[in-house]
C-alpha positions in Angstrom: 13.0 2.9 11.1 15.2 5.0 8.8 16.8 4.6 5.3 20.4 5.6 5.6 21.5 5.2 1.9 20.1 4.3 -1.5 22.4 3.1 -4.3 20.9 2.9 -7.8 22.5 1.4 -10.9 20.8 1.5 -14.2 17.4 2.2 -12.5 15.0 4.1 -14.8 17.0 7.3 -15.7 19.7 6.8 -13.1 23.1 5.5 -14.3 24.8 5.2 -11.0 24.0 7.3 -8.0 24.2 7.1 -4.2 21.7 9.2 -2.1 22.3 9.7 1.6 19.2 10.5 3.7 18.6 12.1 7.0 16.4 10.6 9.8 13.9 13.5 9.5 12.6 15.4 6.5 14.2 14.8 3.2 13.1 16.9 0.2 13.9 15.8 -3.4 13.7 18.9 -5.5 13.8 19.1 -9.3 11.9 20.0 -12.5 9.4 17.5 -13.9 10.7 14.3 -15.5 14.1 14.6 -13.8 13.8 11.3 -11.8 12.3 12.4 -8.5 9.4 9.9 -8.6 11.8 7.2 -9.8 13.7 7.6 -6.6 10.6 6.9 -4.6 9.7 4.0 -6.8 13.0 2.4 -6.0 12.2 2.6 -2.3 8.8 1.1 -2.9 10.3 -1.8 -4.8 12.5 -2.6 -1.8 9.6 -2.3 0.6 6.7 -3.9 -1.2 8.5 -5.9 -3.8 6.9 -4.3 -6.8 6.8 -1.1 -8.8 4.3 1.7 -8.2 3.8 2.0 -12.0 4.3 -1.2 -13.9 4.1 -5.0 -13.7 6.8 -5.3 -16.4 10.0 -5.2 -14.3 12.3 -4.8 -17.3 10.8 -1.3 -17.8 12.8 -0.4 -14.6 16.0 -0.9 -16.5 17.7 2.1 -17.9 17.4 2.3 -21.7 20.2 0.4 -23.4 21.3 -1.5 -20.3 21.0 -5.2 -19.4 20.1 -5.0 -15.7 18.9 -2.7 -12.9 20.1 -2.7 -9.3 18.9 -1.1 -6.1 20.6 -1.3 -2.7 19.0 0.2 0.4 20.8 0.4 3.8 18.2 0.5 6.5 18.4 1.2 10.3 15.8 -0.3 12.6 15.4 -0.3 16.4 17.2 -3.5 17.0 19.3 -4.2 13.9 20.2 -2.9 10.5 19.4 -4.4 7.1 20.6 -4.3 3.6 18.0 -4.9 0.9 19.1 -5.6 -2.7 16.6 -5.6 -5.6 17.8 -6.5 -9.1 16.1 -7.0 -12.5 17.6 -8.5 -15.7 16.5 -7.9 -19.3 14.6 -11.2 -19.1 12.2 -9.7 -16.6 13.6 -11.8 -13.8 13.6 -10.3 -10.3 16.0 -11.1 -7.5 15.8 -9.9 -4.0 18.3 -10.3 -1.2 18.1 -9.3 2.5 21.4 -9.1 4.3 23.0 -11.0 1.5 20.5 -13.9 1.6 18.3 -14.5 -1.5 14.6 -14.6 -0.8 12.7 -17.5 -2.3 9.4 -15.7 -2.1 8.9 -12.0 -2.6 6.3 -12.0 0.2 9.2 -12.6 2.6 10.3 -9.0 1.9 7.2 -7.5 3.4 7.8 -6.1 6.9 11.6 -5.5 6.5 11.1 -1.9 5.2 7.7 -0.6 6.2 6.5 2.3 4.0 3.5 4.5 3.7 3.2 5.9 0.1 1.1 8.8 -1.0 0.8 10.4 -4.4 -1.9 12.3 -6.4 -3.0 8.9 -7.7 -3.8 7.8 -4.2 -6.9 9.9 -4.5 -8.3 6.8 -6.1 -8.5 5.4 -2.6 -11.7 7.4 -2.0 -13.3 8.2 -5.3 -12.8 5.1 -7.4 -13.8 1.4 -7.0 -13.8 -0.7 -3.8 -10.7 -2.5 -5.3 -8.6 0.6 -4.3 -9.8 0.5 -0.7 -9.2 -3.2 -0.5 -5.7 -2.6 -1.9 -5.1 0.0 0.8 -6.0 -2.6 3.6 -4.1 -5.4 1.9 -0.8 -3.5 1.6 -0.9 -2.2 5.1 -1.9 -5.5 6.8 0.5 -7.5 4.7 3.4 -5.4 6.0 2.2 -5.9 9.6 1.1 -9.5 9.7 2.7 -12.4 7.8 -0.4 -14.6 8.6 -2.6 -12.0 6.8 -0.4 -12.1 3.7 -0.4 -15.9 3.7 -4.2 -16.1 4.1 -4.7 -13.5 1.3 -2.5 -15.3 -1.1 -4.2 -18.7 -0.4 -7.7 -17.1 -0.7 -6.8 -15.6 -4.1 -5.5 -19.0 -5.3 -8.7 -20.8 -4.1 -10.9 -18.1 -5.5 -9.2 -18.4 -8.9 -9.7 -22.1 -8.9 -13.4 -21.8 -7.9 -14.0 -19.2 -10.6 -12.3 -21.3 -13.2 -14.5 -24.2 -12.2 -17.6 -22.0 -12.5 -16.6 -20.8 -16.0 -15.7 -24.2 -17.4 -18.3 -26.4 -15.8 -21.4 -24.2 -15.2 -23.5 -26.6 -17.3 -22.3 -29.8 -15.4 -25.1 -31.3 -13.3 -22.6 -32.0 -10.5 -21.3 -28.5 -10.4 -22.6 -27.8 -6.8 -20.8 -30.9 -5.5 -17.6 -29.9 -7.4 -17.8 -26.4 -5.9 -18.0 -27.7 -2.3 -14.5 -29.0 -2.6 -13.2 -25.4 -2.8 -15.7 -23.8 -0.5 -14.2 -25.1 2.8 -10.9 -23.5 2.0 -12.5 -20.3 0.7 -14.5 -19.9 3.9 -11.5 -20.7 6.1 -9.1 -18.2 4.5 -11.9 -15.7 3.7 -13.0 -15.5 7.4 -9.4 -14.8 8.5 -9.1 -11.9 6.0 -12.4 -10.4 7.0 -11.5 -10.5 10.7 -8.2 -8.9 10.1 -9.8 -6.1 8.1 -12.6 -5.5 10.6 -10.0 -5.1 13.4 -7.8 -3.0 11.1 -10.6 -0.5 10.5 -11.4 -0.5 14.2 -7.8 0.4 15.1 -7.1 2.9 12.4 -10.3 4.9 12.5 -9.5 6.9 15.6 -6.0 7.8 14.2 -7.6 8.8 10.9 -10.2 11.0 12.5 -7.6 12.7 14.8 -5.5 13.6 11.7 -8.5 14.7 9.7 -9.6 17.1 12.5 -6.1 18.7 12.4 -6.1 19.0 8.6 -9.7 20.4 8.5 -9.3 22.8 11.4 -11.6 20.8 13.6 -14.5 21.3 11.1 -14.9 17.7 9.8 -15.2 14.3 11.5 -14.0 11.3 9.6 -15.8 8.0 10.2 -14.7 4.6 8.8 -16.7 1.3 8.7 -15.7 -2.0 7.2 -18.4 -3.0 4.8 -18.7 -6.8 4.5 -21.4 -9.4 3.6 -21.1 -11.0 7.0 -20.9 -9.4 10.5 -17.9 -9.5 12.8 -18.6 -12.3 15.3 -16.7 -15.3 16.7 -14.8 -17.4 14.2 -17.3 -20.3 14.2 -20.4 -18.1 13.7 -18.7 -16.1 10.9 -17.9 -19.4 9.1 -21.5 -20.5 9.4 -22.8 -17.2 8.1 -20.2 -17.3 5.2 -21.4 -20.9 4.3 -25.0 -19.8 4.4 -24.3 -16.9 2.1 -22.6 -19.2 -0.4 -25.5 -21.6 -0.3 -28.0 -18.9 -0.8 -26.2 -17.6 -3.8 -24.8 -20.7 -5.4 -27.3 -20.5 -8.3 -26.3 -16.9 -8.9 -22.6 -17.9 -9.0 -23.4 -20.6 -11.5 -25.4 -18.3 -13.7 -22.9 -15.5 -13.7 -19.9 -17.9 -13.7 -18.0 -16.2 -10.9 -18.0 -16.0 -7.1 -20.3 -13.1 -6.0 -19.6 -12.9 -2.2 -16.4 -12.9 -0.3 -13.7 -10.5 1.0 -12.8 -9.8 -2.7 -16.0 -7.8 -2.9 -15.9 -6.0 0.4 -15.4 -2.2 0.9 -14.8 0.6 3.4 -17.5 3.1 4.1 -16.0 6.6 4.5 -18.1 9.4 6.0 -17.3 13.1 6.6 -19.8 14.8 8.8 -22.3 11.9 8.0 -21.9 12.3 4.2 -20.6 9.3 2.2 -17.7 11.0 0.5 -17.1 8.1 -1.8 -20.1 9.3 -3.8 -20.9 12.8 -2.6 -17.7 14.3 -1.3 -15.9 17.2 -2.9 -12.5 16.7 -4.4 -11.0 18.6 -1.5 -12.8 16.3 1.0 -11.7 13.2 -0.8 -8.1 14.4 -1.0 -8.0 15.3 2.7 -9.6 12.0 3.7 -7.1 10.0 1.6 -4.2 11.8 3.2 -5.7 11.3 6.7 -5.9 7.5 6.1 -2.3 7.4 4.9 -1.0 9.4 7.9 -3.1 7.3 10.3 -1.1 4.3 9.0 2.0 5.8 10.6 0.5 5.7 14.1 -0.9 2.2 13.5 2.4 0.8 12.4 4.1 2.3 15.5 1.5 0.8 17.8 1.4 -2.6 16.1 5.1 -3.3 15.4 6.9 -0.8 17.5 8.6 0.9 14.4 7.7 4.1 12.6 7.5 3.5 8.8 9.1 5.6 6.2 6.7 8.1 4.7 6.9 8.7 0.9 5.1 11.8 -0.5 5.3 12.1 -4.2 4.3 15.5 -5.6 1.5 16.0 -3.1 2.3 19.5 -1.8 1.0 21.1 -5.0 -2.3 19.3 -4.5 -2.9 21.0 -1.1 -3.8 24.5 0.0 -1.2 26.4 2.1 -2.8 25.5 5.4 -2.9 21.8 4.8 0.5 21.8 3.2 2.1 23.4 6.3 0.3 21.0 8.6 1.5 18.0 6.5 5.1 19.2 6.6 4.9 19.7 10.4 3.5 16.2 10.9 5.9 14.5 8.6 9.0 16.2 10.1 8.6 14.0 13.2 9.6 10.8 11.2 11.7 10.0 8.2 9.8 11.5 5.3 10.9 11.7 1.7 9.0 14.4 -0.3 9.3 15.1 -4.0 8.4 18.6 -5.4 9.5 21.2 -7.9 10.3 23.7 -5.2 10.4 23.8 -1.5 10.9 26.4 1.3 10.3 25.9 5.0 11.6 27.0 8.4 11.7 23.4 9.5 15.1 21.8 9.3 15.3 19.4 6.3 17.8 17.7 4.0 17.5 19.1 0.5 18.5 16.9 -2.4 18.5 18.3 -5.9 17.9 16.0 -8.9 18.6 16.8 -12.6 18.3 14.1 -15.3 18.9 11.3 -12.9 21.9 12.9 -11.2 22.2 14.2 -7.7 23.4 17.8 -8.1 23.5 18.9 -4.5 22.7 17.6 -1.1 22.6 19.8 2.0 22.5 17.8 5.2 
């Protein structure tokens, strides 16, 4: 999978630019605040359907303009695609694939598969379980349409159940009222949990292999999916899920929200038997985050037969020289787009210089 060309009109600080990319390593070089990260954001929009920075889409429009437009030409193993992503000043978003408008933004996922890493992705390890669930959800949603469907349905049911708890917690019939939602909650929730268990089982070997390379074979990385129910056959998992809800229904009513479900699950992350979510150094957390992201590449290739596009936003400055060189070597084997203020390497790469939203020079 490779992006051939990106066209931007009125996107962030870009007026109108066309950027041609190579299949291997592409390095976007420029001073800070020149538009390097904006370029990666445009790719993210066309892959995931949303911004890396904001939920207000009109913020993507260049100041003083009425609309913003992104067009990506993409080459895949069996066919090419054109993705068009546009925003107007009323905050309305429109997406087309090969000229056909998408009715749901979820239909975009899986067309352009991406793995994105930036200094903010350190949150994956050191911050709340929400960041680790987000990691799983974005990766699985790009690989499996059924997962995305189940996740969306689960979130809808969970919102309705929590609303019921908040508005009717004093109603004497509240338990009967909750049972209406519980069947769907358990059905969709069990599917999500199974997908995530299997995802962690598949990715953990890739992640440890990468981590050993990055740590000079000094550190072993171990991942475990941390859920309120064990991985078993579907029927037993649903029984255990129902039992957990029944055991905690009074707690849910008292607190006015649903206390157990995949929306509260986590990933345990150990380096040499130390839980680095709590006790890891910043260097360990950074390396583990990068290992997880790079492991996604192998997982994508195995699951869907396509290698994703790797986006690395200003991460080289966060790594020591050894890890930086290893990352560049790994990423040169697939289409990678790196942003940085300066770059020098013996590896062949496509250098693109950006200044104030303009492409100054491109050496292919």
